[in-house]
N, C-alpha and C positions, 0 to 999 in steps of 0.2 A: 312472610318476610318480616324480619325484626328491624326496627329502627330505634336506636338508643345511644346516647353518649356516655352513659354510666355503665362501666364494665360489670360491676356487681349486680346491678338490676338486670342487665341483659342475660347474665348467666342464670339467674333465677327464672326469668321469663322463658328462656330457651328450655330449661329443664322442665318447667311446668307444661310447656307445649309438647315436648317429647313424651312426658309421662301421660299426657292426654291422647297420645296416638297421632300427633301432628308431625309433619315434616317441616323443618326450617330450611327454606331454599336459599336464603340470603340474610346477612346480618350487616347493617350499615349504621353510620353515624348520621345525625340530622343534617350535617353539613354536606353530605354526599348528594349526588344528583339522583333524587328519588324517582323521577319519571324515567330516566334511562335504566335504572335498576329494575323497575317494574316491567318495562318493555323487554328487558333482557331475561329476567328470571320468571316472568309470568306467574306471580304468586296468586293463590286463591284469595288470600286475605293479607292486608298490611297492618301490622301492629306497631304502634309508636308509643314509646314510654319516655316522657319528658317531665322536667320540673314544671315548666310552663311553656306552651307552644309559642314560638316566635313568629313574627310576620312572614319571614322567609319559609319556615316550615309550613305554615298555612297556605302560602302561595303554591308551594310544591304539591301539597295535597289537592288544591284546586285544579292544578294541571292534570294530576292523575285522574281525578273525578271526571274531568272533561275529555281527556284523550285516551285513557286506559281505565275505564270505570271498574271498580271492584270494591268490596267491603273494606272499610278503613276503621280500625279501632284505635282511639287515642286515649292513653292513660296519662293523666296530668296530676302532679303532686299539688299544684296550686292553680287556681282559676278564678275568674270573675265572670259576670254575666256577659259582658261584651266579647270576651275571648271565646266563651262557649258559643255565642251566636255566630262569630266569625268562623269557628271550626265547623259548625253545622252547615253554613253557607259554602264552605270549602269542600263539602262532600263527605265529612266524617259520618260514619254510620253509627258509631257508639262513642260517646265521650264520657270517660269515667274519671272522676276527681278523687283524690286521696290515694292515688297509686293503684297498683295491681295486686290483688290477692289471688294467689294460685288456685285456691278453692273455687273462685268465681269465674275463672278464665273461660271454661267451656260454655257457661251460660252467657257470658258477655259476647263471645264469638258467635254463638248461635243467634243471639238477638241482632247483632250487627249484620249477619248474613241475611236474616229475615227482613230487616229494615231496608237493606240495600236492594234486595229482590223486589220488595214492594215499591220502592222509589223508582227502580228501573221500569217496572210495569206501568207506573203512573206516567213516566216520561214517554214511553212508547205510545201510550194511549193519547197523551197530549199531542204528540207529533202526528199521529194518525188523524186526530180530530182537526188539527190545523190543515192537514193535507185535504181532508174531505171538504172543509170549508173553502179552501182555495179552489178546489175542483168545482164546487158548486157555483162559486162566484164567477169563475172563468167560463163555465158552461152557460150560465145565464147571460154573460156578456156576449159570448159567441152566438147564442140563439138570438139575442137582440139584434146583433149585426146582420145575421142571415135574414131575420124577419124584415128589417129595414131595407136591405139592399136587394133582396129577391122577392119581396112582397109575399112572404110565407106566414102561415099561422105559427103559433108557438109549437104546436105538435109537429108540424111539418119541418120546422127548423131543427127541432130536437131529433127527429128521425134522420135528417140529412147529416147532422153532426154524429149521430150514433153509427150510421152507415160508414161515414168517413173513418171513424175510429176502428170499426170492425175490419174494413178493407185494408187498413194500414197496421192492423194488429197493435193498436194503442189503447190505453185507457181513455175514457171519454174526456177526462180533464186534460190529459196531454194533447188530445186531438183539438180540444177547444183552444189551448194555448198556442198550438201550431197555427190554427186558423187566425187567431188574433194577431200573432206575429206577422203572418203573411199579409194580413190586411193593413198593418202598420207600414209595411214596406211599400205597399201600393198606395 
């Protein structure tokens, strides 16, 4: 998907993409609703060519990164360090200053895709780690509650919690949260 307000630049960028074997599924202006366009067209990569990214453009890119993550390449004619930082925080995979050179387009897209994939892998790993830590915390709390209320050893409390999870076809962390929620109600 191409996003550019300059007709001459977008023609060059479109031709460079077509010459590189890419398909352009949509062409928009920076003032268009980018999130809706991404949702509708489902592009593999979003390419934006601007003189300097505006706050609104960066906010739109942040919404895309949050709601419809995909590689985003931002070509800017002018930039400063703060704008570059804001662009990266908004989810831009590749930020190229001094415009777009058709000869470098394939390499830039490849780097953006690789960086995006690495970032997504790190995000998944972080979420999994957070979930494991939450499970561990909740299992420990549930074991402590069982140990206190039923006068069980830690091993016995864990076995009861594990049996409850297996009987209900739940992960042990979910079983622990269910037990803790029930205990709060009582």
